[in-house]
PDB file of N, CA, C and O in Angstrom, chain B, residues numbered from 101:
ATOM      1  N   PHE B 101     -12.467   0.253   3.259  1.00  0.00           N
ATOM      2  CA  PHE B 101     -12.376   1.324   2.214  1.00  0.00           C
ATOM      3  C   PHE B 101     -12.117   0.613   0.981  1.00  0.00           C
ATOM      4  O   PHE B 101     -12.315   1.160  -0.105  1.00  0.00           O
ATOM      5  N   LEU B 102     -11.640  -0.696   1.090  1.00  0.00           N
ATOM      6  CA  LEU B 102     -11.809  -1.858  -0.131  1.00  0.00           C
ATOM      7  C   LEU B 102     -13.257  -1.700  -0.739  1.00  0.00           C
ATOM      8  O   LEU B 102     -13.458  -1.404  -1.917  1.00  0.00           O
ATOM      9  N   GLN B 103     -14.255  -1.934   0.211  1.00  0.00           N
ATOM     10  CA  GLN B 103     -15.511  -2.494  -0.298  1.00  0.00           C
ATOM     11  C   GLN B 103     -16.020  -1.302  -0.554  1.00  0.00           C
ATOM     12  O   GLN B 103     -17.153  -1.414  -1.021  1.00  0.00           O
ATOM     13  N   GLU B 104     -15.628  -0.092  -0.436  1.00  0.00           N
ATOM     14  CA  GLU B 104     -16.280   1.139  -1.260  1.00  0.00           C
ATOM     15  C   GLU B 104     -15.474   1.181  -2.608  1.00  0.00           C
ATOM     16  O   GLU B 104     -16.221   1.444  -3.550  1.00  0.00           O
ATOM     17  N   ARG B 105     -14.378   1.027  -2.908  1.00  0.00           N
ATOM     18  CA  ARG B 105     -13.549   1.223  -3.985  1.00  0.00           C
ATOM     19  C   ARG B 105     -13.527   0.045  -5.133  1.00  0.00           C
ATOM     20  O   ARG B 105     -13.157   0.353  -6.266  1.00  0.00           O
ATOM     21  N   ILE B 106     -13.873  -1.123  -4.878  1.00  0.00           N
ATOM     22  CA  ILE B 106     -12.980  -2.374  -5.769  1.00  0.00           C
ATOM     23  C   ILE B 106     -14.398  -1.822  -6.988  1.00  0.00           C
ATOM     24  O   ILE B 106     -15.529  -1.430  -6.699  1.00  0.00           O
ATOM     25  N   LYS B 107     -13.779  -1.992  -8.306  1.00  0.00           N
ATOM     26  CA  LYS B 107     -15.213  -2.021  -8.867  1.00  0.00           C
ATOM     27  C   LYS B 107     -15.274  -3.112  -9.327  1.00  0.00           C
ATOM     28  O   LYS B 107     -14.269  -3.805  -9.485  1.00  0.00           O
ATOM     29  N   VAL B 108     -16.726  -3.574  -9.703  1.00  0.00           N
ATOM     30  CA  VAL B 108     -17.206  -4.378 -10.552  1.00  0.00           C
ATOM     31  C   VAL B 108     -18.404  -4.545 -11.308  1.00  0.00           C
ATOM     32  O   VAL B 108     -19.501  -4.717 -10.775  1.00  0.00           O
ATOM     33  N   GLY B 109     -18.211  -4.496 -12.569  1.00  0.00           N
ATOM     34  CA  GLY B 109     -19.014  -4.076 -13.692  1.00  0.00           C
ATOM     35  C   GLY B 109     -19.044  -3.057 -13.675  1.00  0.00           C
ATOM     36  O   GLY B 109     -20.182  -2.603 -13.791  1.00  0.00           O
ATOM     37  N   GLY B 110     -18.099  -2.197 -13.552  1.00  0.00           N
ATOM     38  CA  GLY B 110     -17.644  -0.479 -14.093  1.00  0.00           C
ATOM     39  C   GLY B 110     -18.249   0.503 -12.829  1.00  0.00           C
ATOM     40  O   GLY B 110     -18.219   1.733 -12.858  1.00  0.00           O
ATOM     41  N   LYS B 111     -18.990  -0.598 -11.346  1.00  0.00           N
ATOM     42  CA  LYS B 111     -19.429   0.546 -10.472  1.00  0.00           C
ATOM     43  C   LYS B 111     -18.592   0.517  -9.503  1.00  0.00           C
ATOM     44  O   LYS B 111     -17.792  -0.413  -9.407  1.00  0.00           O
ATOM     45  N   ALA B 112     -18.629   1.420  -8.716  1.00  0.00           N
ATOM     46  CA  ALA B 112     -17.304   1.200  -7.426  1.00  0.00           C
ATOM     47  C   ALA B 112     -18.402   0.848  -6.544  1.00  0.00           C
ATOM     48  O   ALA B 112     -19.503   1.388  -6.657  1.00  0.00           O
ATOM     49  N   GLY B 113     -18.092  -0.228  -5.478  1.00  0.00           N
ATOM     50  CA  GLY B 113     -18.539  -0.718  -4.321  1.00  0.00           C
ATOM     51  C   GLY B 113     -20.016  -1.323  -4.446  1.00  0.00           C
ATOM     52  O   GLY B 113     -20.817  -1.191  -3.520  1.00  0.00           O
ATOM     53  N   ALA B 114     -20.425  -2.164  -5.931  1.00  0.00           N
ATOM     54  CA  ALA B 114     -21.803  -3.123  -6.203  1.00  0.00           C
ATOM     55  C   ALA B 114     -20.437  -3.835  -5.972  1.00  0.00           C
ATOM     56  O   ALA B 114     -19.475  -3.314  -6.537  1.00  0.00           O
ATOM     57  N   LEU B 115     -20.262  -4.694  -5.395  1.00  0.00           N
ATOM     58  CA  LEU B 115     -19.457  -5.842  -4.828  1.00  0.00           C
ATOM     59  C   LEU B 115     -20.749  -7.143  -5.817  1.00  0.00           C
ATOM     60  O   LEU B 115     -20.705  -7.552  -6.977  1.00  0.00           O
ATOM     61  N   GLY B 116     -21.646  -7.399  -4.798  1.00  0.00           N
ATOM     62  CA  GLY B 116     -22.476  -8.353  -5.070  1.00  0.00           C
ATOM     63  C   GLY B 116     -22.012  -9.645  -4.708  1.00  0.00           C
ATOM     64  O   GLY B 116     -21.339  -9.620  -3.677  1.00  0.00           O
ATOM     65  N   ASP B 117     -22.166 -10.879  -5.272  1.00  0.00           N
ATOM     66  CA  ASP B 117     -21.694 -11.976  -4.406  1.00  0.00           C
ATOM     67  C   ASP B 117     -20.562 -12.580  -5.460  1.00  0.00           C
ATOM     68  O   ASP B 117     -20.107 -13.722  -5.400  1.00  0.00           O
ATOM     69  N   THR B 118     -20.133 -11.363  -6.639  1.00  0.00           N
ATOM     70  CA  THR B 118     -19.094 -11.955  -7.025  1.00  0.00           C
ATOM     71  C   THR B 118     -17.887 -11.815  -6.554  1.00  0.00           C
ATOM     72  O   THR B 118     -17.106 -12.709  -6.878  1.00  0.00           O
ATOM     73  N   VAL B 119     -17.464 -10.937  -5.860  1.00  0.00           N
ATOM     74  CA  VAL B 119     -16.456 -10.554  -4.828  1.00  0.00           C
ATOM     75  C   VAL B 119     -16.400 -10.105  -2.765  1.00  0.00           C
ATOM     76  O   VAL B 119     -16.764  -9.066  -2.212  1.00  0.00           O
ATOM     77  N   THR B 120     -15.896 -11.179  -2.247  1.00  0.00           N
ATOM     78  CA  THR B 120     -16.323 -11.225  -0.958  1.00  0.00           C
ATOM     79  C   THR B 120     -14.642 -10.342  -0.480  1.00  0.00           C
ATOM     80  O   THR B 120     -13.508 -10.524  -0.924  1.00  0.00           O
ATOM     81  N   VAL B 121     -15.159  -9.386   0.583  1.00  0.00           N
ATOM     82  CA  VAL B 121     -14.223  -8.862   1.382  1.00  0.00           C
ATOM     83  C   VAL B 121     -14.421  -9.093   2.978  1.00  0.00           C
ATOM     84  O   VAL B 121     -15.461  -8.706   3.511  1.00  0.00           O
ATOM     85  N   THR B 122     -13.277  -9.809   3.817  1.00  0.00           N
ATOM     86  CA  THR B 122     -13.352 -10.312   4.879  1.00  0.00           C
ATOM     87  C   THR B 122     -12.162 -10.031   5.918  1.00  0.00           C
ATOM     88  O   THR B 122     -11.127  -9.961   5.255  1.00  0.00           O
ATOM     89  N   ARG B 123     -12.001  -9.918   6.735  1.00  0.00           N
ATOM     90  CA  ARG B 123     -11.014  -9.349   7.791  1.00  0.00           C
ATOM     91  C   ARG B 123     -11.184 -10.229   8.942  1.00  0.00           C
ATOM     92  O   ARG B 123     -12.223 -10.727   9.375  1.00  0.00           O
ATOM     93  N   ASP B 124      -9.980 -10.336   9.366  1.00  0.00           N
ATOM     94  CA  ASP B 124      -9.704 -11.158  10.521  1.00  0.00           C
ATOM     95  C   ASP B 124      -8.634 -10.228  11.107  1.00  0.00           C
ATOM     96  O   ASP B 124      -8.028  -9.372  10.462  1.00  0.00           O
ATOM     97  N   LYS B 125      -8.509 -10.447  12.144  1.00  0.00           N
ATOM     98  CA  LYS B 125      -7.307  -9.872  12.860  1.00  0.00           C
ATOM     99  C   LYS B 125      -6.245  -8.711  12.500  1.00  0.00           C
ATOM    100  O   LYS B 125      -6.120  -7.512  12.745  1.00  0.00           O
ATOM    101  N   THR B 126      -5.462  -9.830  11.701  1.00  0.00           N
ATOM    102  CA  THR B 126      -4.271  -8.385  11.089  1.00  0.00           C
ATOM    103  C   THR B 126      -4.289  -9.467   9.361  1.00  0.00           C
ATOM    104  O   THR B 126      -3.310  -9.638   8.635  1.00  0.00           O
ATOM    105  N   LYS B 127      -5.721 -10.023   9.131  1.00  0.00           N
ATOM    106  CA  LYS B 127      -5.306 -10.503   7.578  1.00  0.00           C
ATOM    107  C   LYS B 127      -6.603  -9.779   7.128  1.00  0.00           C
ATOM    108  O   LYS B 127      -7.462  -9.670   8.003  1.00  0.00           O
ATOM    109  N   ILE B 128      -6.864  -9.297   5.974  1.00  0.00           N
ATOM    110  CA  ILE B 128      -7.533  -9.211   4.895  1.00  0.00           C
ATOM    111  C   ILE B 128      -7.617  -9.721   3.306  1.00  0.00           C
ATOM    112  O   ILE B 128      -7.043  -9.502   2.240  1.00  0.00           O
ATOM    113  N   THR B 129      -8.844 -10.652   3.906  1.00  0.00           N
ATOM    114  CA  THR B 129      -8.681 -11.237   2.684  1.00  0.00           C
ATOM    115  C   THR B 129      -9.933 -11.128   1.611  1.00  0.00           C
ATOM    116  O   THR B 129     -11.100 -11.058   1.998  1.00  0.00           O
ATOM    117  N   VAL B 130      -9.581 -11.124   0.318  1.00  0.00           N
ATOM    118  CA  VAL B 130     -10.573 -10.366  -1.152  1.00  0.00           C
ATOM    119  C   VAL B 130     -10.627 -12.381  -2.335  1.00  0.00           C
ATOM    120  O   VAL B 130      -9.889 -13.008  -3.095  1.00  0.00           O
ATOM    121  N   THR B 131     -11.773 -12.497  -1.810  1.00  0.00           N
ATOM    122  CA  THR B 131     -12.018 -13.644  -2.856  1.00  0.00           C
ATOM    123  C   THR B 131     -13.015 -12.990  -3.823  1.00  0.00           C
ATOM    124  O   THR B 131     -13.823 -12.070  -3.696  1.00  0.00           O
ATOM    125  N   SER B 132     -12.546 -14.078  -5.184  1.00  0.00           N
ATOM    126  CA  SER B 132     -13.499 -13.567  -6.317  1.00  0.00           C
ATOM    127  C   SER B 132     -13.422 -14.865  -7.112  1.00  0.00           C
ATOM    128  O   SER B 132     -12.617 -15.740  -7.430  1.00  0.00           O
ATOM    129  N   ASP B 133     -14.910 -14.455  -7.283  1.00  0.00           N
ATOM    130  CA  ASP B 133     -15.858 -15.463  -8.361  1.00  0.00           C
ATOM    131  C   ASP B 133     -15.554 -15.172  -9.877  1.00  0.00           C
ATOM    132  O   ASP B 133     -15.885 -16.018 -10.707  1.00  0.00           O
ATOM    133  N   SER B 134     -14.968 -14.069 -10.251  1.00  0.00           N
ATOM    134  CA  SER B 134     -14.543 -14.112 -11.607  1.00  0.00           C
ATOM    135  C   SER B 134     -12.996 -13.453 -11.416  1.00  0.00           C
ATOM    136  O   SER B 134     -12.171 -13.348 -10.509  1.00  0.00           O
ATOM    137  N   THR B 135     -13.130 -13.055 -12.920  1.00  0.00           N
ATOM    138  CA  THR B 135     -11.460 -12.246 -12.752  1.00  0.00           C
ATOM    139  C   THR B 135     -11.093 -11.365 -12.094  1.00  0.00           C
ATOM    140  O   THR B 135     -11.822 -10.374 -12.050  1.00  0.00           O
ATOM    141  N   PHE B 136      -9.758 -11.365 -11.278  1.00  0.00           N
ATOM    142  CA  PHE B 136      -9.791 -10.114 -10.552  1.00  0.00           C
ATOM    143  C   PHE B 136      -8.211  -9.808 -10.739  1.00  0.00           C
ATOM    144  O   PHE B 136      -7.321 -10.652 -10.627  1.00  0.00           O
ATOM    145  N   SER B 137      -7.994  -8.102 -11.120  1.00  0.00           N
ATOM    146  CA  SER B 137      -6.051  -7.889 -11.257  1.00  0.00           C
ATOM    147  C   SER B 137      -5.671  -8.197  -9.487  1.00  0.00           C
ATOM    148  O   SER B 137      -6.268  -7.831  -8.474  1.00  0.00           O
ATOM    149  N   LYS B 138      -4.481  -8.982  -9.664  1.00  0.00           N
ATOM    150  CA  LYS B 138      -3.662  -8.500  -8.366  1.00  0.00           C
ATOM    151  C   LYS B 138      -3.191  -6.724  -8.287  1.00  0.00           C
ATOM    152  O   LYS B 138      -3.119  -5.943  -7.338  1.00  0.00           O
ATOM    153  N   ARG B 139      -2.992  -6.608  -9.417  1.00  0.00           N
ATOM    154  CA  ARG B 139      -2.792  -5.579  -9.608  1.00  0.00           C
ATOM    155  C   ARG B 139      -3.508  -4.014  -9.211  1.00  0.00           C
ATOM    156  O   ARG B 139      -3.048  -3.048  -8.601  1.00  0.00           O
ATOM    157  N   TYR B 140      -4.847  -4.269  -9.865  1.00  0.00           N
ATOM    158  CA  TYR B 140      -5.684  -3.220  -8.791  1.00  0.00           C
ATOM    159  C   TYR B 140      -5.831  -3.480  -7.312  1.00  0.00           C
ATOM    160  O   TYR B 140      -6.336  -2.655  -6.551  1.00  0.00           O
ATOM    161  N   LEU B 141      -5.476  -4.386  -7.020  1.00  0.00           N
ATOM    162  CA  LEU B 141      -5.704  -4.819  -5.699  1.00  0.00           C
ATOM    163  C   LEU B 141      -4.356  -4.335  -5.211  1.00  0.00           C
ATOM    164  O   LEU B 141      -4.396  -4.573  -4.004  1.00  0.00           O
ATOM    165  N   LYS B 142      -3.379  -3.878  -5.439  1.00  0.00           N
ATOM    166  CA  LYS B 142      -2.397  -2.737  -5.042  1.00  0.00           C
ATOM    167  C   LYS B 142      -2.303  -2.306  -5.234  1.00  0.00           C
ATOM    168  O   LYS B 142      -1.605  -1.504  -4.614  1.00  0.00           O
ATOM    169  N   TYR B 143      -2.925  -1.955  -6.695  1.00  0.00           N
ATOM    170  CA  TYR B 143      -3.070   0.115  -6.545  1.00  0.00           C
ATOM    171  C   TYR B 143      -4.350   0.348  -5.549  1.00  0.00           C
ATOM    172  O   TYR B 143      -4.243   1.558  -5.350  1.00  0.00           O
ATOM    173  N   LEU B 144      -5.414  -0.046  -4.857  1.00  0.00           N
ATOM    174  CA  LEU B 144      -6.084   0.089  -4.636  1.00  0.00           C
ATOM    175  C   LEU B 144      -5.653   0.644  -3.257  1.00  0.00           C
ATOM    176  O   LEU B 144      -6.107   1.644  -2.700  1.00  0.00           O
ATOM    177  N   THR B 145      -4.292  -0.544  -2.631  1.00  0.00           N
ATOM    178  CA  THR B 145      -3.818  -0.571  -1.668  1.00  0.00           C
ATOM    179  C   THR B 145      -3.112   0.828  -1.520  1.00  0.00           C
ATOM    180  O   THR B 145      -3.386   1.813  -0.834  1.00  0.00           O
ATOM    181  N   LYS B 146      -2.234   0.591  -2.298  1.00  0.00           N
ATOM    182  CA  LYS B 146      -1.235   2.181  -2.160  1.00  0.00           C
ATOM    183  C   LYS B 146      -2.142   3.348  -2.140  1.00  0.00           C
ATOM    184  O   LYS B 146      -1.780   4.226  -1.357  1.00  0.00           O
ATOM    185  N   LYS B 147      -2.851   3.501  -2.571  1.00  0.00           N
ATOM    186  CA  LYS B 147      -3.885   4.541  -2.748  1.00  0.00           C
ATOM    187  C   LYS B 147      -4.278   4.769  -1.233  1.00  0.00           C
ATOM    188  O   LYS B 147      -3.901   5.837  -0.751  1.00  0.00           O
ATOM    189  N   TYR B 148      -4.901   4.006  -0.516  1.00  0.00           N
ATOM    190  CA  TYR B 148      -5.124   3.683   0.709  1.00  0.00           C
ATOM    191  C   TYR B 148      -4.253   4.327   1.685  1.00  0.00           C
ATOM    192  O   TYR B 148      -4.344   5.412   2.258  1.00  0.00           O
ATOM    193  N   LEU B 149      -3.307   3.311   1.737  1.00  0.00           N
ATOM    194  CA  LEU B 149      -1.579   4.002   2.160  1.00  0.00           C
ATOM    195  C   LEU B 149      -1.793   5.049   1.743  1.00  0.00           C
ATOM    196  O   LEU B 149      -2.798   5.289   2.412  1.00  0.00           O
ATOM    197  N   LYS B 150      -1.619   6.108   1.010  1.00  0.00           N
ATOM    198  CA  LYS B 150      -1.070   7.484   0.481  1.00  0.00           C
ATOM    199  C   LYS B 150      -2.273   8.399   1.182  1.00  0.00           C
ATOM    200  O   LYS B 150      -1.901   9.342   1.882  1.00  0.00           O
ATOM    201  N   LYS B 151      -3.792   8.144   1.012  1.00  0.00           N
ATOM    202  CA  LYS B 151      -4.570   8.698   2.190  1.00  0.00           C
ATOM    203  C   LYS B 151      -4.012   8.612   3.279  1.00  0.00           C
ATOM    204  O   LYS B 151      -3.657   9.641   3.855  1.00  0.00           O
ATOM    205  N   ASN B 152      -3.815   7.466   3.782  1.00  0.00           N
ATOM    206  CA  ASN B 152      -3.993   7.948   5.393  1.00  0.00           C
ATOM    207  C   ASN B 152      -2.636   8.647   5.526  1.00  0.00           C
ATOM    208  O   ASN B 152      -2.557   9.159   6.643  1.00  0.00           O
ATOM    209  N   ASN B 153      -1.490   8.858   4.749  1.00  0.00           N
ATOM    210  CA  ASN B 153       0.265   9.617   5.086  1.00  0.00           C
ATOM    211  C   ASN B 153       0.529   7.968   5.879  1.00  0.00           C
ATOM    212  O   ASN B 153       0.512   8.026   7.108  1.00  0.00           O
ATOM    213  N   VAL B 154       0.729   6.751   5.355  1.00  0.00           N
ATOM    214  CA  VAL B 154       1.353   6.037   5.872  1.00  0.00           C
ATOM    215  C   VAL B 154       2.377   5.787   4.592  1.00  0.00           C
ATOM    216  O   VAL B 154       3.493   5.488   5.017  1.00  0.00           O
ATOM    217  N   ARG B 155       2.324   5.817   3.422  1.00  0.00           N
ATOM    218  CA  ARG B 155       2.948   5.332   2.112  1.00  0.00           C
ATOM    219  C   ARG B 155       4.471   5.928   2.534  1.00  0.00           C
ATOM    220  O   ARG B 155       5.265   5.470   1.713  1.00  0.00           O
ATOM    221  N   ASP B 156       4.972   6.543   3.241  1.00  0.00           N
ATOM    222  CA  ASP B 156       5.971   6.760   3.292  1.00  0.00           C
ATOM    223  C   ASP B 156       6.697   5.784   4.315  1.00  0.00           C
ATOM    224  O   ASP B 156       7.902   6.004   4.435  1.00  0.00           O
ATOM    225  N   TRP B 157       6.254   4.901   4.959  1.00  0.00           N
ATOM    226  CA  TRP B 157       7.006   4.080   5.734  1.00  0.00           C
ATOM    227  C   TRP B 157       6.619   2.547   5.653  1.00  0.00           C
ATOM    228  O   TRP B 157       7.217   1.573   6.111  1.00  0.00           O
ATOM    229  N   LEU B 158       5.287   2.633   4.839  1.00  0.00           N
ATOM    230  CA  LEU B 158       4.575   1.285   4.479  1.00  0.00           C
ATOM    231  C   LEU B 158       4.880   0.775   2.932  1.00  0.00           C
ATOM    232  O   LEU B 158       4.750   1.744   2.184  1.00  0.00           O
ATOM    233  N   ARG B 159       5.168  -0.177   2.352  1.00  0.00           N
ATOM    234  CA  ARG B 159       5.427  -0.746   1.049  1.00  0.00           C
ATOM    235  C   ARG B 159       4.261  -2.405   1.131  1.00  0.00           C
ATOM    236  O   ARG B 159       3.960  -3.324   1.893  1.00  0.00           O
ATOM    237  N   VAL B 160       3.984  -1.869  -0.250  1.00  0.00           N
ATOM    238  CA  VAL B 160       3.409  -3.275  -0.224  1.00  0.00           C
ATOM    239  C   VAL B 160       3.770  -4.124  -0.876  1.00  0.00           C
ATOM    240  O   VAL B 160       4.087  -3.649  -1.967  1.00  0.00           O
ATOM    241  N   ILE B 161       3.966  -5.523  -0.837  1.00  0.00           N
ATOM    242  CA  ILE B 161       5.049  -6.691  -1.147  1.00  0.00           C
ATOM    243  C   ILE B 161       4.481  -7.594  -1.796  1.00  0.00           C
ATOM    244  O   ILE B 161       3.312  -7.514  -1.418  1.00  0.00           O
ATOM    245  N   SER B 162       4.573  -8.703  -2.802  1.00  0.00           N
ATOM    246  CA  SER B 162       4.121 -10.273  -2.776  1.00  0.00           C
ATOM    247  C   SER B 162       4.466 -11.118  -1.373  1.00  0.00           C
ATOM    248  O   SER B 162       5.029 -10.511  -0.461  1.00  0.00           O
ATOM    249  N   SER B 163       4.207 -12.167  -1.257  1.00  0.00           N
ATOM    250  CA  SER B 163       4.838 -12.857  -0.605  1.00  0.00           C
ATOM    251  C   SER B 163       5.812 -13.708  -1.381  1.00  0.00           C
ATOM    252  O   SER B 163       5.571 -13.954  -2.562  1.00  0.00           O
ATOM    253  N   ASN B 164       7.141 -14.280  -0.662  1.00  0.00           N
ATOM    254  CA  ASN B 164       7.603 -15.104  -1.531  1.00  0.00           C
ATOM    255  C   ASN B 164       7.379 -16.653  -1.973  1.00  0.00           C
ATOM    256  O   ASN B 164       7.805 -17.312  -2.921  1.00  0.00           O
ATOM    257  N   LYS B 165       6.493 -16.957  -0.837  1.00  0.00           N
ATOM    258  CA  LYS B 165       5.988 -18.214  -0.992  1.00  0.00           C
ATOM    259  C   LYS B 165       4.779 -18.280  -1.878  1.00  0.00           C
ATOM    260  O   LYS B 165       4.718 -19.193  -2.701  1.00  0.00           O
ATOM    261  N   ASP B 166       3.779 -17.371  -1.786  1.00  0.00           N
ATOM    262  CA  ASP B 166       2.634 -17.569  -2.412  1.00  0.00           C
ATOM    263  C   ASP B 166       2.525 -16.614  -2.628  1.00  0.00           C
ATOM    264  O   ASP B 166       2.383 -15.708  -1.807  1.00  0.00           O
ATOM    265  N   ARG B 167       2.564 -16.498  -4.053  1.00  0.00           N
ATOM    266  CA  ARG B 167       1.977 -14.846  -5.768  1.00  0.00           C
ATOM    267  C   ARG B 167       0.890 -14.335  -5.522  1.00  0.00           C
ATOM    268  O   ARG B 167       0.675 -13.215  -5.985  1.00  0.00           O
ATOM    269  N   ASN B 168      -0.639 -15.329  -4.318  1.00  0.00           N
ATOM    270  CA  ASN B 168      -1.381 -14.355  -4.360  1.00  0.00           C
ATOM    271  C   ASN B 168      -1.616 -14.304  -3.350  1.00  0.00           C
ATOM    272  O   ASN B 168      -2.617 -14.912  -2.971  1.00  0.00           O
ATOM    273  N   VAL B 169      -0.582 -13.336  -2.116  1.00  0.00           N
ATOM    274  CA  VAL B 169      -0.753 -13.245  -1.125  1.00  0.00           C
ATOM    275  C   VAL B 169       0.484 -11.646  -1.529  1.00  0.00           C
ATOM    276  O   VAL B 169       1.456 -11.588  -2.282  1.00  0.00           O
ATOM    277  N   TYR B 170      -0.297 -10.340  -0.432  1.00  0.00           N
ATOM    278  CA  TYR B 170       0.438  -9.183  -0.796  1.00  0.00           C
ATOM    279  C   TYR B 170       0.448  -8.771   0.891  1.00  0.00           C
ATOM    280  O   TYR B 170      -0.468  -8.691   1.710  1.00  0.00           O
ATOM    281  N   GLU B 171       1.835  -8.566   0.988  1.00  0.00           N
ATOM    282  CA  GLU B 171       1.696  -8.038   2.688  1.00  0.00           C
ATOM    283  C   GLU B 171       2.127  -6.752   3.009  1.00  0.00           C
ATOM    284  O   GLU B 171       2.981  -6.491   2.161  1.00  0.00           O
ATOM    285  N   LEU B 172       1.991  -5.681   3.864  1.00  0.00           N
ATOM    286  CA  LEU B 172       2.500  -4.668   3.818  1.00  0.00           C
ATOM    287  C   LEU B 172       3.903  -4.556   4.802  1.00  0.00           C
ATOM    288  O   LEU B 172       3.679  -4.611   6.011  1.00  0.00           O
ATOM    289  N   ARG B 173       4.777  -4.463   4.541  1.00  0.00           N
ATOM    290  CA  ARG B 173       6.069  -4.427   5.638  1.00  0.00           C
ATOM    291  C   ARG B 173       6.352  -2.847   5.479  1.00  0.00           C
ATOM    292  O   ARG B 173       5.765  -2.138   4.663  1.00  0.00           O
ATOM    293  N   TYR B 174       7.261  -2.438   6.309  1.00  0.00           N
ATOM    294  CA  TYR B 174       8.028  -1.521   6.716  1.00  0.00           C
ATOM    295  C   TYR B 174       8.823  -1.153   5.805  1.00  0.00           C
ATOM    296  O   TYR B 174       9.121  -2.021   4.984  1.00  0.00           O
ATOM    297  N   PHE B 175       9.332   0.009   5.664  1.00  0.00           N
ATOM    298  CA  PHE B 175      10.986   0.236   4.976  1.00  0.00           C
ATOM    299  C   PHE B 175      12.148  -0.251   5.395  1.00  0.00           C
ATOM    300  O   PHE B 175      11.875  -1.185   6.149  1.00  0.00           O
ATOM    301  N   ASN B 176      13.049  -0.149   5.329  1.00  0.00           N
ATOM    302  CA  ASN B 176      14.500  -0.639   5.934  1.00  0.00           C
ATOM    303  C   ASN B 176      15.213   0.437   5.961  1.00  0.00           C
ATOM    304  O   ASN B 176      16.227   0.561   5.273  1.00  0.00           O
ATOM    305  N   ILE B 177      14.523   1.844   7.200  1.00  0.00           N
ATOM    306  CA  ILE B 177      15.160   2.907   7.237  1.00  0.00           C
ATOM    307  C   ILE B 177      16.560   3.069   7.767  1.00  0.00           C
ATOM    308  O   ILE B 177      17.164   4.116   7.535  1.00  0.00           O
ATOM    309  N   ALA B 178      17.278   1.815   8.671  1.00  0.00           N
ATOM    310  CA  ALA B 178      18.701   1.647   8.597  1.00  0.00           C
ATOM    311  C   ALA B 178      19.511   1.836   7.172  1.00  0.00           C
ATOM    312  O   ALA B 178      20.510   2.554   7.139  1.00  0.00           O
ATOM    313  N   GLU B 179      18.899   0.975   5.689  1.00  0.00           N
ATOM    314  CA  GLU B 179      20.175   0.605   5.239  1.00  0.00           C
ATOM    315  C   GLU B 179      19.988   2.097   4.146  1.00  0.00           C
ATOM    316  O   GLU B 179      20.762   2.450   3.258  1.00  0.00           O
ATOM    317  N   ASN B 180      18.895   2.661   4.519  1.00  0.00           N
ATOM    318  CA  ASN B 180      19.262   4.015   3.520  1.00  0.00           C
ATOM    319  C   ASN B 180      19.811   5.340   3.756  1.00  0.00           C
ATOM    320  O   ASN B 180      20.325   6.155   2.990  1.00  0.00           O
ATOM    321  N   GLU B 181      19.542   5.357   5.185  1.00  0.00           N
ATOM    322  CA  GLU B 181      20.513   5.995   6.350  1.00  0.00           C
ATOM    323  C   GLU B 181      21.880   6.042   5.827  1.00  0.00           C
ATOM    324  O   GLU B 181      22.553   7.050   5.614  1.00  0.00           O
ATOM    325  N   ALA B 182      22.241   4.643   5.625  1.00  0.00           N
ATOM    326  CA  ALA B 182      23.615   4.486   5.263  1.00  0.00           C
ATOM    327  C   ALA B 182      24.025   4.762   4.099  1.00  0.00           C
ATOM    328  O   ALA B 182      25.122   5.246   3.822  1.00  0.00           O
ATOM    329  N   GLU B 183      22.858   4.364   3.094  1.00  0.00           N
ATOM    330  CA  GLU B 183      23.449   4.786   1.888  1.00  0.00           C
ATOM    331  C   GLU B 183      23.570   6.381   1.648  1.00  0.00           C
ATOM    332  O   GLU B 183      24.318   6.960   0.860  1.00  0.00           O
ATOM    333  N   GLU B 184      22.755   6.855   2.424  1.00  0.00           N
ATOM    334  CA  GLU B 184      23.085   8.737   2.402  1.00  0.00           C
ATOM    335  C   GLU B 184      24.225   8.968   2.458  1.00  0.00           C
ATOM    336  O   GLU B 184      24.978   9.480   1.629  1.00  0.00           O
ATOM    337  N   GLU B 185      24.466   8.431   3.884  1.00  0.00           N
ATOM    338  CA  GLU B 185      25.926   8.494   4.201  1.00  0.00           C
ATOM    339  C   GLU B 185      27.263   8.936   3.723  1.00  0.00           C
ATOM    340  O   GLU B 185      28.064   9.799   4.085  1.00  0.00           O
ATOM    341  N   GLU B 186      27.216   7.915   2.648  1.00  0.00           N
ATOM    342  CA  GLU B 186      28.229   7.293   1.587  1.00  0.00           C
ATOM    343  C   GLU B 186      28.510   8.311   0.852  1.00  0.00           C
ATOM    344  O   GLU B 186      29.287   8.192  -0.095  1.00  0.00           O
TER     345      GLU B 186
END
C-alpha cells in the first residue's frame, strides 16, 4: 500500500532511489534520502487502516523513546466502557 501511495516529486508510486520501503516480520521501515514528512506517513497509515476497516480498533502513535518511530496500538476499550457507564 505504501509503495503505491507515497508521492515523490508529485507522482504517486514513483519512489526511485530516494525512498525505500522494507518489511521485516512485524516492522515496516521507510527510509528517505530527501525530506519526508512524518505527518504524511501518519496520514497514509490512517488511510490504510480506514480502507481495511480497522481504524476503529487501531491507532497510530509515535513511540515515547524514539520520535522517528510510529506504532500501531489497540484502543483501550475497557477504559472507554467505564467512562460511558458513568
